[in-house]
N, C-alpha and C positions, 0 to 999 in steps of 0.2 A: 798111341801116345798116352802118357799118364803123368799127372802133375798135381800139385796142391798149391792153390793160390790163396793167400790170406789177405782179405780185404778188411783193414782195420784203420782206425784213426791214427794220426800222428806220424805217418810214414811220408817222408819227403825224400825224393831223389831226383837226379838230373834227368831231363827228358829230351826227346827228339821230335821232329815234325813228322807228319804222315799224310796219307791221302785216303780216299774213300773205299768202297767195297769192290772186291772182285774184278774180274776182267771179262769183257764181252765186246765183240766187234760185230755190229749189227746194222746193215744197210736198211734204211727206213724211207717210206714214201713221205713226200712233203705233206700230203693230206692228213698225216697223223699228228701234225703239230697241235691241233685242237685237243686231241686226246691227251697228249703229253702235258699240255698246260692246264688240264682239268676244266676246259671250257665246255659249256653245255651244248646239247645236241640239236639246236634249231636247224643246223645244217645236216643232221643225220649222223653226226660223228658217234662212234660207239662209246658206251658208258661202262666203266669197270664195275664188277660185281664183287662185293665183300661178304663173306660168310664166316661166322664164328659159331662153332658147336662145342659145348662143354658137357661132357657125359651125355651126349645125344640130344641136348636141348639147344635151341636157337630162338632168339627173339623174332617175332613176325616181321616181315618186310613190307613196307608200302610199295605199291607199284602203280604209277600214275601216267606213264607215257611209254609208248612202244619203241623206245630207242634200242638199237642193237646192244646187247650186253656181252661182255667177255669176262673170263675169270681173272680177276686182278689180285685178290687177296683171300686166301682160304686158310683157316686155322681150325684144327680139330684137336681138342684136349680130352684125354681120357684119364681120370684120376681115381685113386683109391686111398682112403685114409686108414691109418693103422696106429694102434697104441704102442707098438713095438718098433724098435729100430732094426728093420729087416731089409734095408736097401730098397730095391724096386721089385723084390720077390712078390709082394702082394699084387703088383700090377701084372706081372708075368703069369701069376697063378689064377687070377680071377678077373671077371669083367670082360668087356669087349676087347681090350688090348691083349688079353691072353691068347687071342686067335692070331696075333701077329707072329712072324717067324723071328724069334729072339736069338737064334744061333749067332755066336760071335760077339754078343754084347759085352762091353767092358766099361768100367769107370775111367773117365779121362780127366776129370777136374773136380776139385773141391774148393768151395768159396765160403768164407765166413763173413757175415755182414752184421755190423752192430746196429741195434735199433735205438730209437729215442727213449725207450723204456728201460734201457740198461741190460736187456737180454741180447742174445745173438740168434741169427738164423743161419743154419748150415745148409748149403746147397751142394748136392753131388750130381754131376752130369755124366751121362752114359751115351756112348755111340757105338757104331760098327755092327749093330745087329743087322741081319740080312735084309729085313724090311726097310731099314734106313739107307741101305747101300744101292739096291738094285733099281733099275728103271721102273717107274710106276706111272699111273694115270689117275687123275681126278676127273670125274664125269658128273655133270649136273643134268638131270632130265626134268622136264616140265610136266606137271600133272594137272589135270582139270579137277573139278569138284567131285567127280566119280572115282578119282584115282587113276584115270586113264592117261597114258602118255600122249602128249601133244607137242607138235613142233620138233625141231632138231635139237639134239643135246648140245651142251657147252662142254668142251673137252680141253683139258690141259695135260700135256705130257711133261712130267716133272724132270725127266732125265735121271742121271746117276748122281751119287753124292760126290764122287771123286773127280769128275771132270764136267766142264760145260761144253755143250755141243750146239751147233747152229739150229738143230731141230727142236731144242728145248723151248718150252712155252713160257718159262718164267726165269727171271734173273736170280731170285733168291729162293733157295730150297733148303729148309732146315728141319730135318727129321731127327729128333733126339728124345731121350728120356731123362727124368731127373727125380731125385728124392729131396724133399725139403723138410727140414726139422725146424719147427718154429718154437721159440721160447726156450732156447738153450741158456742155462745160467752163465756159462762162460765158454770161451773157445776151448774145444776139446771135450766139453762136458754137455751132453744133451739129456741128462736125467730129467724126466718129467715133461719133455717136449712132446709136441704133436707132430706126427710123421705123415707126410703126404707124398705119394709117388705118382708120377704123371708120364704119359706118352704125349708128345707134341708133334703134330704133323703141320708144318708151316710152309706155305707156298705164296709167293707174291711177286709183284712187279712184272706184269705180262709183257712179253717181247713182241707179240704179233697181234695186237688188238684188232686191226682191220680184218686180218685173215680169219681170226677165230670167233669174231662176234656173231651172235645170232639173236633174232628178234624173239622175245618172250610174248606169246599170244595173249590177248586181252582176256581170254577165258581161263588163264592159268590160275590155279588155286594154291599151288605149293611147288617147291623145288626139292628134288631128291638128289642128294650128293652121295656118291660112292667112291671109295678108295680101293684101287686094284689089289692092294696087299691085305685088305680085309674082305675077303670074298664072302658074299652072302649077307653082308651088313650094309646098311645105308643110313643116312641122316636126312631128316626132313624139316624144312622150314616153311612155315605158312606164308602165303602172299595175300596181302590185303589190297584189293583193287580199289583205286581212288578215281573218281570221275575226272576227266580231262578239265584242266583249269581250276581244280579245287584247291590246289596248293599255290601259295604266293611265291614259292621258290622253284628253281629248276636245279638240275644236276650241275656239277662243276664247283670249283672253289677258287676264289681270288682274294688275296690278302693285300691290303695297302697300308703302309705306315708313313705318316707325315707329321712334321712339327706343326703345332697348333698356333704358334706365335713366332716372334722374331727375337733375336738377342737384344739385350737392353741397349747396346751401342749401335744396333742396326746393321752390324757387319759380321760379328762372330761372338760366340759365347766365351765366357772367361771362367777360370776355375772358381768353384763355389757357387756358380750360377745354376739354376734349375732349367731343365729342358722338358717340355711337355710334348708327348707324342700321341697322336690319335690313330688308332687302328680301326680300319673299316673292313668288314667281311662281306663279300658278295658271292652270289652264285655265278655260274659261267656265262649267264646272259646279262650280268651287271646289276642284278637286283640286290639291294641291300638286305642282309639277313636280319638286321636289328635296327631300331630307330637310332638316330644320332644321339650320342651321349650315354647310351646304356647298353649293357650286355646282360645275358641271363644270370640269375643268381646261382650260387653253387647248390642251393636247395632245389632249384629247377632241374639242374643237371642230375643230382642224385635221384630225384623222383622220375627221371626220364621224360621230362616235360619241356625239353628244348626242341621245338618244332623245326628250327633251322638246321639241326644236326651238329651245331658247334659242340666240341668236346672240351672238357676240362680234365685235369689230372685225375686218373681213375685209381682210387685207393684200393679197389677190389682186385686189381691185377698184380700178380707177383712177376715182374719182368726181370730179365737179365740180358745184359749185352751179349750179342750173338745168339745165345741159346733160346731165349724165350720172350716172345710177344713185345719186344721193345717198341715196335712200330705202332702198337696200340696204346702206349702209355698216355699219350695226349697231354703232355705237360706244356701248357700254353705259357710261353716265356718270352720276355722282351729284355734285351741287353744293349747297353751303349759301351763301346770299347774304342780305344785309340791311344795315341795317334797311330794310324794304320802303318806307318813306316817302321814302327817298333813292335808290331804284333809278333808274338812267338807263343809256343806252348807254355801256359802259365805254370809256375811252380807252387803257387798258393794252394793250400789245403783249406777249404772253406768249413768253418765251424757250422754245423747244422742249425744251431740256435740263431745264427745271423739271418736265416730266412724269415724270421719273425719280425725283423726290423723293417724300416721303410724301403731299404734297398740292400741287395746282397753284393759284397765286394768280391767278385770272382777273380780279379787280378789287381795288384797294387804296383805303383811306381817303385816302391822300395824293394819289393821282392821280384817283380816280373819285368820292370822297365816300361810298363804301360799300365793303364787303368781300365777296368771293366766293372760296371755296376749293372745290376738287373733286378727284375722282380717278376714273380709269376702272376698270372691273371686267372682267377682272383688271387689276391695276395695270400701267401702261405699262412699268414696269421688267421685268415678265414678258413682256408681248406683244412688245416690241421687243428686249429683252435676249435673248430666245430665238432671235433671228436669228443671234446669235453663239454662244450656248450653249443648244442645244435642250433641255437638261435643265430649264431654268427653266420651260418650258411644262408640265411635269408637277407643278409645285408646287401644293399645295392652294389652292383659292379659297374664301374665306369669303363668307357672305351678309351679313356685318356690315361696314359702311364706317365708319371712325372719322376724323373731321375735327376739327381744332383751331381754335377761334375765335381770330382774330388779336388780339394784345394791344391794338391801337388800335381795335378794333371799337366802334362806337357803339351806343347802347341802342335797343331796340325789338323789333319782331317780325321774325323771320328766316324765310325759306322754304327748306326743303330739298326737292330735286327729283331724280328719277331717270328716265331714259328707257331703253327696251330694245326689242328686236325678237325675235319668235318666228316661226319658219318651220316649220310642222308639217303633214305630210300634205297639202301643196299649199296651205295657208292661211298667208299672211304678214301679221302685224299689228305695227305700231309703237305701243307704249303706254307710259305712265308714271304717276307719282303724285307728289304733293306733300304736305308736312306742315309745320306751323308750329312754331317753338320761340321762346321768349322769351330775350332776351339783355340783361342789365344792368338790367332792370326787369320787374315782373309785368304792367304795363299794356300792352295790345295797341296797336300802331300800324297805320296803314292806307296802302295804295298808292293814289295818285291817277293814273288813266290819263291819258296825254297824247296818245293816239291813239284813233281810233274804229274799230278793226279789226272789231269785231263788227257794225258797220253793214252789212258785206258777208258776213262769215263767221258766219251765224246758222243756216242750214238744217242739219238733222241730218247730211247727207252732206258738208257743206263747212265745218263748224265745226272748231275746233282739237282737239276731243275725238276727231275721226275722221281728219283729215288730219295731215300732218307727223309730229310725235312722239306724237300722240294725247293731248296734255295741254291741258286747257282753261284752266288757271290761268296767265294771262299774266305773273304775277310771276316765274315760273320762267324766262322767256326771257333775262333780263338777266344772270344769274349766269355762264352758260357761254359767252355770245356776245360775247367780246372778240376782238380780232385776235390771231392766232397767228403766230409768226415764219415758219411754213411754210404758213400759210393765212390771209392777211390779211383775206379776205372773210368770215371767221367773225364779224366784228363785226356786231352786230344791225342797225344801220342799213344797212350795206352789203348785208347778206344780204337784208333786206326789199326795199330799193330794186332790187337786182339782179334778183330774181325778178319783180317787177312791171314793171320796165323791159324785160326781155327778152321777156316774154310779150305776144304780139300779141292775146291774149284779154282782157287787162286794158284796158278801154275808156275809162279816165279818163286825164287828162294827169298823168304822174308828177311833172312839175315844178310842179304846182299843189299846194303843201303842204297847203292847207286841205282837200283831198279826204280826207286821213287824219288830219292833225294838228289838235288842238283849239286849239292856239296856235302861233304861228310858232316853228319850232325854231331852236336856236342853231347857228351854223356853216354851212358850205357843204354842199350835198347830195352824198353820196358813193354810189358804186355804180351810177351811170347812165352809159350810153354818150353820147358827144357827139352 
């Protein structure tokens, strides 16, 4: 497949509804519920292992308890920077990635992304190389201080690119290459840009954690990862052993969102009234990750000094829907949307400058028929403002998010949602929470689904409580998934269609709307390649 997708501001067109990623039918043991929920292992439940290697380098991992570990999230990035626009030839011709089998490689997509500085980034994506297509294996062996292998290996069979099979060990398998041109003066013109080519090996969402988990011995000093399509090459991450009980936290991640007060009339909020929501982050054993009232500063995060492992938006990562590292983006975001009976894919295109205000209008009554307002944590004015004034990154960050209900908000039940990521001692989890509030009336209203996402996403390891943001409440999807001026594919229908269309493992015809939709959707299908 080959196409060109232009992602620019000012484009508005009709949308459709959609559901989540891929298809997998997987019987699971009841004892895996603790693993699925990200609960800690006082009961001996396995703990996922997350590894990220960039050009062979990985941050050291703390290891403080001998819980069984399984390969949950593995990302390998090999990159080459070039002054010339040569596609991914520099990657194929030099460095570690040159040892991969590149036969069959072809460009499948081109994306232009506007930046806040007035320039553009051009991204070209490549697939179908032999190493991307064939079955492969990721293997982690444990080494002691002498470099001797100890204990059993951790193994993940990635399967093929074009079909999912019950024997595969992960739900998501994304092996791609890309060329990124940064600083293009205009669309179609990349004179003076910087060119980076990358190979990305991405595996995540383990399907068999109980079966595949192995205990890492206390004498372990490092982990050595190998990829079967890079024969003779390996990647090593140091382990820093911590004494038992030295950490105030455990594995797992639980997020709770709740109002801090009551409506002024004691029964329901009214348009124009503010709602304060407090978020609490805990480990899997219920231990608070931060004192009440405060969260780490963005400066703490940038310096790598957040001991709890809570993540904020990572400005160093260049992510892209479906293709590249979106699961690591870590955009901590809270949104209030409703009324739920009117939720639909927003048609609003959000001006990026609005992120610097007190709240972002992701949907409006006038355009979308419902309202959605949200804010990042820390606020975007701190995250992005700190690029010009680093002192902003040291400002305190509260665990209370205050949002004002728009004055034209309609009556009914509203859903407040928050999503977050924790990366602690080699375990990375994306989790969130939702809570209802009443606006304009005490009587609850109800959301009527227009898609049948859960006809596929039902198994414990593939449902929405485990994959993506870790939120099962589908009402939360609509509020923050409108198009952004710098990320048009953030719209819910485009996002869902893009994932299923690009995935060769989704074995239904994406153009047959009835596969997912309960009724014919309005408007043309968006997000699919020609």
